[in-house]
C-alpha positions as CSV (number, residue, x, y, z in Angstrom):
1,M,-20.0,24.2,-16.9
2,L,-19.5,21.7,-14.3
3,A,-23.0,22.2,-13.0
4,A,-24.7,22.2,-16.0
5,E,-23.0,19.6,-18.7
6,R,-21.1,17.5,-15.9
7,G,-23.3,17.3,-13.1
8,A,-20.9,18.0,-10.5
9,A,-21.8,17.6,-6.9
10,R,-22.1,21.1,-4.9
11,N,-19.5,19.7,-2.8
12,T,-17.4,19.6,-5.9
13,L,-18.2,23.1,-7.1
14,A,-17.3,24.4,-3.8
15,A,-14.1,23.2,-4.0
16,Y,-13.4,24.3,-7.7
17,A,-14.7,27.8,-6.5
18,A,-11.9,27.8,-3.5
19,D,-9.0,26.3,-5.7
20,L,-9.4,28.7,-8.6
21,A,-10.0,32.1,-5.4
22,D,-6.7,30.7,-4.6
23,A,-4.6,30.7,-7.9
24,A,-6.8,33.8,-8.6
25,A,-5.4,36.2,-5.9
26,H,-2.0,34.9,-6.8
27,A,-1.6,36.1,-10.1
28,A,-3.8,39.4,-9.2
29,R,-0.5,40.0,-6.9
30,A,1.5,38.9,-10.3
31,G,-0.8,41.8,-12.1
32,E,-2.2,39.4,-14.3
33,A,-6.1,38.3,-14.6
34,P,-7.5,35.1,-14.2
35,A,-7.8,33.8,-17.4
36,A,-4.5,35.6,-18.5
37,M,-2.2,33.7,-16.2
38,T,1.0,32.7,-17.8
39,E,3.1,29.6,-17.2
40,V,5.6,31.2,-14.9
41,T,2.8,32.3,-12.0
42,L,1.0,29.3,-12.4
43,R,5.0,27.3,-11.4
44,A,5.7,30.4,-9.1
45,Y,2.1,29.9,-7.5
46,L,2.4,25.6,-7.6
47,G,6.1,26.4,-6.1
48,A,4.6,28.5,-2.9
49,L,2.4,25.9,-1.8
50,T,5.1,23.2,-1.7
51,M,7.0,26.0,0.5
52,S,3.9,26.9,2.4
53,G,4.0,22.8,3.7
54,L,0.7,22.2,1.8
55,A,-0.3,18.5,1.8
56,A,0.8,17.0,-2.3
57,R,-2.8,15.8,-2.7
58,T,-4.1,19.3,-2.1
59,A,-1.7,20.9,-4.4
60,A,-2.5,17.8,-6.9
61,R,-6.1,19.1,-7.0
62,R,-5.7,22.7,-7.1
63,L,-3.2,21.7,-10.3
64,S,-6.2,19.7,-11.2
65,A,-8.9,22.8,-10.8
66,L,-6.4,24.8,-12.7
67,R,-6.3,22.6,-15.5
68,Q,-9.8,22.3,-15.9
69,F,-10.1,26.0,-15.7
70,H,-7.9,26.6,-18.6
71,R,-8.8,23.5,-20.7
72,F,-12.4,25.0,-20.8
73,L,-10.9,28.9,-21.3
74,V,-9.1,27.2,-24.7
75,R,-12.6,25.3,-25.4
76,E,-14.1,28.4,-25.3
77,G,-12.4,30.4,-27.6
78,V,-10.8,33.2,-24.5
79,R,-7.5,31.9,-24.7
80,A,-5.7,30.1,-27.8
81,D,-3.2,28.4,-25.2
82,D,-3.0,26.3,-22.0
83,P,-0.1,27.4,-19.2
84,T,-0.9,24.1,-17.8
85,E,0.2,21.8,-19.9
86,L,3.8,21.5,-19.1
87,L,3.3,21.7,-15.4
88,D,4.5,18.7,-13.0
89,R,1.9,16.7,-11.0
90,P,2.9,17.4,-7.2
91,R,4.5,13.5,-6.5
92,L,1.9,11.7,-4.0
93,P,2.6,9.5,-1.6
94,T,1.5,5.7,-2.2
95,N,-1.0,4.8,0.2
96,L,-2.5,1.6,-0.2
97,P,-6.1,1.4,0.1
98,K,-7.4,0.0,3.8
99,L,-9.4,-3.2,3.1
100,L,-11.0,-5.9,5.4
101,S,-10.2,-9.4,4.8
102,E,-12.9,-12.0,3.8
103,S,-13.4,-13.5,7.1
104,E,-13.8,-9.8,8.9
105,V,-16.6,-8.7,6.1
106,D,-18.8,-12.3,7.0
107,A,-18.1,-11.2,10.7
108,L,-19.2,-7.9,9.9
109,L,-22.8,-9.0,7.5
110,A,-23.6,-11.3,10.5
111,A,-23.6,-9.1,13.1
112,A,-25.5,-6.6,10.9
113,A,-28.0,-9.3,10.6
114,A,-28.1,-9.8,14.7
115,R,-28.1,-6.7,15.2
116,P,-31.2,-6.4,18.6
117,D,-33.2,-3.4,16.6
118,E,-34.8,-5.9,14.0
119,R,-35.3,-2.9,11.3
120,Q,-31.6,-1.8,11.9
121,A,-30.8,-5.6,11.2
122,V,-32.2,-5.2,7.8
123,V,-31.3,-2.0,6.8
124,M,-27.7,-2.9,7.4
125,R,-27.8,-6.4,6.1
126,A,-29.1,-5.2,3.2
127,A,-27.0,-2.3,2.9
128,L,-23.6,-3.8,3.6
129,E,-24.6,-7.1,1.3
130,I,-24.8,-4.2,-1.6
131,L,-21.7,-2.3,-0.8
132,Y,-19.7,-5.2,-0.5
133,A,-21.1,-7.3,-3.7
134,S,-21.0,-4.0,-6.2
135,G,-18.2,-1.9,-4.5
136,L,-21.0,1.3,-4.7
137,R,-19.7,4.7,-3.3
138,I,-22.0,5.1,-0.2
139,S,-23.5,8.4,-2.1
140,E,-24.7,5.7,-4.9
141,L,-26.2,3.4,-2.4
142,L,-28.4,6.0,0.0
143,A,-29.5,7.6,-3.4
144,L,-30.7,4.0,-4.7
145,P,-34.4,4.8,-5.2
146,R,-37.3,1.8,-4.2
147,T,-37.8,0.8,-7.8
148,A,-34.2,0.1,-8.2
149,L,-34.6,-3.5,-7.0
150,A,-37.6,-4.2,-8.8
151,G,-38.6,-7.1,-10.2
152,D,-36.1,-9.5,-11.3
153,A,-33.5,-7.8,-12.8
154,A,-30.0,-9.0,-12.0
155,L,-28.5,-5.7,-12.3
156,L,-28.5,-2.2,-10.7
157,L,-28.5,1.0,-12.5
158,V,-26.1,3.7,-10.1
159,R,-25.6,7.1,-10.8
160,G,-22.9,7.8,-10.3
161,K,-20.4,11.3,-10.1
162,G,-21.1,13.6,-12.6
163,G,-24.8,12.4,-13.5
164,K,-22.8,9.3,-15.2
165,E,-25.2,6.2,-15.0
166,R,-23.6,2.3,-15.0
167,L,-24.7,-0.9,-14.5
168,V,-23.4,-3.5,-11.9
169,P,-24.2,-6.6,-11.1
170,L,-25.9,-7.6,-7.7
171,S,-25.5,-11.3,-6.2
172,Q,-28.6,-13.4,-5.4
173,A,-27.6,-12.5,-1.9
174,A,-27.8,-8.8,-1.7
175,R,-31.4,-9.2,-3.1
176,A,-32.4,-11.8,-0.9
177,A,-31.2,-9.2,1.4
178,A,-32.8,-5.9,0.5
179,A,-36.1,-7.6,-0.3
180,P,-37.7,-6.7,3.2
181,L,-37.0,-3.2,2.2
182,L,-39.0,-3.3,-1.2
183,A,-42.2,-3.8,1.1
184,G,-42.1,-0.1,2.3
185,K,-43.2,3.0,1.3
186,G,-41.7,6.1,-0.1
187,R,-39.2,7.0,-3.0
188,W,-35.9,5.7,-0.9
189,L,-34.3,2.0,-0.7
190,F,-33.0,3.1,2.3
191,P,-35.0,5.8,4.0
192,G,-33.7,8.4,7.5
193,R,-35.8,8.9,10.0
194,D,-37.5,11.4,7.7
195,P,-39.3,8.7,5.1
196,R,-39.5,11.5,2.8
197,H,-35.7,12.2,2.5
198,A,-33.0,9.1,2.4
199,M,-30.7,8.1,5.0
200,T,-28.0,10.2,5.7
201,R,-24.4,9.1,5.1
202,Q,-24.0,10.5,9.2
203,G,-26.8,8.4,10.4
204,F,-25.2,5.5,8.4
205,A,-21.8,5.8,9.7
206,Q,-23.4,5.7,13.5
207,A,-25.2,2.1,12.7
208,L,-22.1,0.9,11.2
209,K,-20.0,1.8,13.9
210,H,-22.2,-0.2,16.2
211,V,-22.3,-2.8,13.8
212,A,-18.4,-3.2,13.8
213,L,-18.2,-3.5,17.5
214,D,-20.6,-6.0,17.3
215,A,-18.5,-7.5,15.1
216,G,-15.3,-7.2,17.3
217,L,-13.7,-5.0,14.8
218,D,-12.0,-1.7,15.4
219,P,-15.0,0.6,14.1
220,A,-12.1,3.6,13.2
221,R,-10.8,0.6,10.4
222,V,-14.4,0.5,9.0
223,S,-16.2,2.5,6.4
224,P,-18.4,2.1,3.1
225,H,-15.4,3.4,1.4
226,V,-13.1,0.4,3.3
227,L,-16.1,-2.3,2.0
228,R,-15.3,-0.6,-1.7
229,H,-11.4,-1.2,-1.3
230,S,-12.4,-4.7,0.0
231,F,-14.8,-5.7,-2.9
232,A,-12.2,-4.4,-5.5
233,S,-9.1,-6.0,-3.8
234,H,-10.9,-9.1,-3.4
235,M,-12.0,-9.2,-6.6
236,L,-8.7,-8.8,-8.1
237,A,-7.2,-11.8,-5.6
238,R,-10.2,-14.2,-7.2
239,G,-9.2,-13.8,-10.6
240,A,-11.3,-10.3,-11.7
241,D,-9.2,-7.8,-14.5
242,L,-8.3,-4.3,-14.1
243,R,-10.2,-3.4,-16.8
244,S,-13.7,-4.9,-15.4
245,L,-13.0,-3.9,-12.4
246,Q,-12.5,0.1,-13.8
247,V,-16.0,0.1,-14.4
248,L,-17.5,-1.5,-11.6
249,L,-16.5,1.3,-9.9
250,G,-17.1,4.0,-12.0
251,H,-13.7,5.0,-12.2
252,A,-13.3,7.3,-15.0
253,D,-9.7,6.8,-15.5
254,I,-8.0,3.4,-15.2
255,A,-4.9,5.0,-13.0
256,T,-7.5,5.6,-10.3
257,T,-8.4,1.9,-10.3
258,Q,-4.5,0.9,-10.5
259,I,-4.4,1.6,-6.8
260,Y,-5.5,-2.3,-6.8
261,T,-2.5,-3.6,-8.9
262,H,-0.7,-4.3,-5.3
263,V,-3.3,-7.4,-5.1
264,L,-2.6,-8.7,-8.9
265,A,1.2,-8.6,-7.7
266,E,0.9,-10.4,-4.9
267,R,-1.6,-12.7,-7.0
268,L,1.1,-13.2,-9.2
269,Q,3.7,-14.4,-7.2
270,R,1.4,-17.3,-5.4
271,L,0.9,-18.3,-8.8
272,V,4.9,-18.4,-9.6
273,E,5.4,-20.1,-6.4
274,Q,2.5,-22.5,-6.7
275,H,3.1,-23.7,-9.8
276,H,6.7,-22.9,-11.0
277,P,8.8,-26.4,-11.4
278,L,11.8,-24.7,-9.8
279,A,9.9,-22.8,-6.9
280,R,9.6,-25.3,-4.8
281,P,11.9,-28.2,-5.4
282,A,11.2,-31.4,-3.7
283,A,13.5,-32.1,-0.8
284,G,16.9,-33.8,-1.6
285,A,16.1,-32.7,-5.3
286,R,18.5,-29.8,-5.7
287,G,21.9,-29.1,-4.1
């Protein structure tokens, strides 16, 4: 079902298989078949994960796999109840997304354009402009066909997780940076060393490391996902709303987008400080 109906990636299928196999092994020790696990057994399984020191995020992912599995069983009529309905999700640490400042993004783009290898300069400038202008995932960027930027359309058709398509606006600067790539041959906008295949994530990461060093940035702070976080945070800081950002990022659930709400809180605080009549009283006006 995950492969045929949702178009899940190979890594996603492997993760679900491993998670469900681990839960099934626990159920077998309790004398239960995988499709007949009880709520008591599942609670014991989640408790065992916690006791073993497993990271909360990993435990939460396993619970998510179990929920998807049991919802599937209910839909298919294999069982009448869903024993995961009342299970509590492990409490996750609230890690704020890492991001670059606007000036650091500017430095990164300038460094990409100044790479000594002219071909690499064009490729990296175009890639970083598109990533920062649209908030694409690196997998979405590298999967772009050359025809994605053909014509004068201001929107880019992106195929995201689960094969879901969405339209994202593309800035004029990003289109201009990518224009030299349209003259090449082959299927991919960002081809690899073998033009029959798209550039790999590893190859892109290696090139990005050099660009970060040229920009005077710690390469450990710079990644395609950090640029995605930067895009989202900078958009919110400049007035975008959370729902629109959810659509642009391709999040299925707005709860995922809400990791950026700290930016909204900071913006609201600045607005109060700047515009509330009692926020910054004139010297000598009070007291």
